[in-house]
N, C-alpha and C positions, 0 to 999 in steps of 0.2 A: 374657462379662462386660460389654462395653459396652452391650449391649441391656438388661441388668439395671440398670445405672447410669442409662441414659436413662429407664427407667420410674420409678426413684426420684426423679430430678431433676424430671421432668414432674409427678409426683404432688405434690411439694413446691410447685412453682411454681403449679400450679392451685389448691391449697388456700389458699396465701398470696396469691393474686391478683397474681402477679409475672410479669414478662415476660422476665427474664434470669437466668441462673445457670450454674454449672459444677460439675463434680466432678473433683478432681485426685487422683491416686494416687501414692504414694511409689515411686520407682524404687530398689530395694534396692542396685543396683550403683553408681549414681552419687550416690545420696542426694539427687537432685532430686525435686521434685514435678511431675507432668506432667498437663496437661489431657486427660482421657480423653473426657468428654462435655460438651456445652455447648448452651445455647439462648439465642437473642436475636440482636440485630443484628450482634454481633461473633463469632458462632459460628465462621464459616469461618476467620477470621484467628487465633483463639486455640487451636483444636484442635491438640493436640500441643505446645503451648507449654510450655517448661520454665522452672523458676525454682529457685534455691537456697533452702535453709532460711534464713529471715530476710529474704528478698528480697520486696518488695511486701507487700500485705495477706495473701495466702494463705501466703506464706513465713513471715511473722511468726506467724500462727496455728499453722502447722505446727511452727515452732521452739519457741514457748511452750506448745503443746499445750493452749491454752485458747480457748473460744469468744470471738468478738468481735462485740459489738452496737453499731452506730453509728446513733443516731437522726438526726443531722445532721452530716455530715462537715465542713461549713463551720465548725462550732464546735469541731472536734477537730484542732488544728494538727499534733500529732504523727502522727496517722493521715493527715491530708490530704497531708502531704509524700510519703507512700508511694503515694498513689492518683492515677491519671490522671483528673482530674475530667471531662475532655471525653468520657470513655469511657461515662459513665452519664448518663441524663436526670434521675435523682432523686438525693437526697443521703443516703439511708438504705440500709443493707445489713446482712446477717448473714453471718458466716463461722464455720464450726464444724469442728473437727478430727474426722476419723474415727479413733476410738480403740477398742481392745479390750484390757483388762487391762494398761493402760499402754503398749501398743504402737501407734505411729503408723502408720496406713495411708494417710491422705490428708486432703483438705479438701473440704467442700461449701460453696459460695457461693450466696447468694440475693440478688438485687439488683432494682432498678427495680419497686418496688411500684406497682400501678395507681393512677392519679390523683395520683401524687406523694406519697402518704401515707407516714408513717413506720412502720417495723416496731415491734413491741412486745416486751416481755420475755416475754409469754406465747407469742408466735410463735417467739422464740428457744428456749424450752423445747421447743416442738414439733419444731423442726429438730434440736435436740440429741438428742431421743429417736429420731428417724428416723436420725440419724447413728450412734447406738449400735447400732441394729438392723442398719443397713447394714454396719457394720464387722464384726459377727459373720458376716453372710452372705458378705462378701468373704473372710474367713478360711476359712470352710467351702469356698468355691470354690477357694481356693488348695490346701487339703488334698485336695480331690477331684481337682484337676489333678495333684497329686503322686502320688496313688494310681493314677490312670490311667497316669501315666508309668511307675510301678513295675510295674504290670500289663503294660504293653507290653514293658518290659524283660524281665519274666518270660516272656512269650510268645516274645520273640525268643530268649531263652536256651533255652527248651524246644525251639524250632525248630532251634537249633544242635545241641542234644543229640541230637534225633531224626535230624538229618542225619548227625551224626558216627556214631551207632549204625548207621544204614543203610549208610554207607560201610564201617564196620568189618566188618559182616556180609558185604557183597559181596566184600571182600578176603579175609576169613578162610578161606572154603572153598577157593577156588583156591590160596591160599597153602599151605594144609595139603597139598593134592594135590601141589604142586611139591616141597614138603619131603619127602613120602613117596617120590616118584620119585627125588629126588636121593639119598635114603638107599639106595634099591634100587640105583641106579647105583654108589654108593660100595661097596656090598657085593660088586659084580661086578668092580670095577676092580682091576687088578693092583697089588700093593704096590709102593711106590717109583716108580709111574708118574706121568707128567706129568698125565694125565687125572685121577688121584685127587687130586693137589694142587689142580687147578682145581676139582674137585667140592667139596673141603673149603672152598675160598674161597667158592664159591657157597652152600654150606650155612650158612656163617657170616653171609653177607649176608642170606640168607633168614631166619635167626633174628633178626637185627636188625630186619628188616621185621616179623616176627611180634611182636616186642616193641613196636614202634610201634603195630601194630593193637591189641594188648592194652591199651596205654595209652589209645588212643582209646576202646576199649570201656569201660574203667574210668571215663574222664572222662564219657562219656555216661551211664553208670549213676549216677555220683555226682551228675550234674545232675538226676536224677529225685528225689533226696532233698529233700523240703521238709517243714517242720513246719506249713505253713499248711493248714488243713482245706479251704480254698477250691479246692485243686487236686488233691485225692485222687480217683482213679478206682478203681472196683471191678475187680479182675482175677481171672483164673483162675490159682490157684497152680501147677497142673500145667503150664500153658503157660509161665509165667515160669520154672519150673525147666528145662523142655525148651529154651527159648530160651537160657538162660544156659549150659547144658551144651553146646550146639552150638558154642560158642566153644572148648571144651576137648577135644573128641573127637579132633581131629587130633593135638594135643599128646600126649594120653594114648596114642594108638595108637603113636606113635613110641617112647614109653617102655614099651610093652607093658603099659599099665595098662588094665584093663577097667573101664568105667563102666556100672553097672547101676542101674536105677530100679525102684522099687515104688511106683507112684502110685495113690492110692485114688480111687475114683469118687465122684461126688456130694459133693465137698467144697464148703463155702460159699465164695462169692466174697468177697474181703476188700479193704479199701482199700489202695491201693498208696502206701506212705509211704517207699519205697526198698527194696522187696523184692529187686530185682535186685542192688543193692549188697550186701545181706546175703548173698545166694547166691553172688555173685562171690567175696567174701572167704572164705566158708566152703569153697567148692570149691578156691580157690587154696591155702588153708591145708592142706586134705587132700592135694592132689596134691604139695605141697612136702614133706609128711611121708613120701611113698612114693618109694622109690628107683626100682626097676624091677619089672616083673612083679607088680604089686599089683592091688588091687581097691578101687574107690570105689563105695559103695552110697548112693544118695539115695532116701529113702522119705518119704512124707507120710501123715498119718492124723489122725483126730480122737480126742482123749482128754481126758476130764474137762472138757469145755467149752472145750478149746483145740484149735487147729489146730497140729499139730506137724510139723516137718521134721527128719529125721535125716540127718546126714552121717557115714557110717561108713567109715573108711579102714583099710587093712592096713599102715599105716606104722609108725614107730618108737615110737608111743605118747607119753604125757606123764608125766613124773616127778611123783610125788605132791606133792613139795615145790614144784612150779611151777604147780599147778592154780589157786592163788589169784592168780597173777601174770600169767597169759597174756592176760587181758583188760585189763591196764593199758596206757595209752598208752606207746609207745616201748619196751615190753619185748619182746624177741625173742631167740630162740635160733638164728636163721639168720644166717650170716655177712654177707649182704647185705640182711637184712630191715630194714623200717622200723618194725615194731612197732605199726602202726596198724590193720591189717585187722580183728582181732578186737575191738579197742576201738571201732571204727566200728560193727561189728555190734551190740555190746552197747548202744551209744548209740541206734541206730535202734530196736532191739527194745524197749528199756525206755522211751525217751522218746516214741516215736511210737506204740507199740502197747501200752504198759503190760504187756509180756510179759517173758520171760527167756530166756537162753541158758545151757545147762548142758553140762558135759563129763564123760566117764567113760571108763575103759579098757574094752576088750573082751577076751573070753576068748582069742581067737586072736592077740592082739597088735593094736596100732593104737589108735585112739581114736574115740569117738563124740561128736559135737556135736549137741545138740538145740535147735532154735529153737521156742519155745512162744509162740503168739500167742492171747490170749483171743478167742473168737468173739464179735463184737459189742462188744468191750471196748476199741476203739481210742480213744485220747485225742483 
């Protein structure tokens, strides 16, 4: 910013044949104006100098938000009282506010015209035009800095999400193994034995840990969901499905639920606008519908210009009267449910992909949810 302001100031001083000047910017926090760049004999002493609105010449111009043209300060008693006369070798100067759409950004001062000449109204108009253009450029710079900060925050957030996902994956597999072996030990332990009591406590603790890992997983997946097209990467749907299912295979095995997949070859890669979050919620919903000894089938395929993913469970099915309600936020039939999973799925699929999610019953009982994403039709 300061380099840009120095170029502006030098440009003005050279054209107006002046030896001294400065540009001050408004500090939004303190409401002071601060000397950011300067040229002339007093450059070193005034850099960083602050003044309140209304203080001195620059403060007056900032407060009134109007340009000030002084042909000879010796004839301007009201202005002369605000100015340190010994500071300048000449008696004429220009001071113009940096404004954009009524918003004060700072002040530009031009002093000490060569050979002691007076500035003119025409030169005031020139500096005013430069000030208007400079103000727009400063605003653009502020917006750019803000966007860069937001981008960095996004990158940091993405890094946290990836780290969380990686930790969840590293913990999930060994945790599933410990749970399985604990269950096996429980099945072999004698009834009413102290060992069985201990194992029951171990299992309860492991389940709590599994819940934490699952929460970490859902957090990291939720962080992938963004509606900004700048951060969408193309992904292989089959790999996303397999990765998501890997978190559930241990849980399913404990409940004697078989997870099967029928994944098609040569499916097109699609933009990832939160696919994992969609699959997490669909799989969770399906497994919650199955008590024990059930089946979950996940299959994908192309149909009528859409990439489709089916989640078919052998659970309790869906009552016909509830089919129009299950995608509504906070609607749930589960005692401890939050009623957000399927509504999040519908939001991502419709808002990010211009697609749809449908549900229907299946002949052997249970339900089928189908996610349909237009190929090449992402918003």
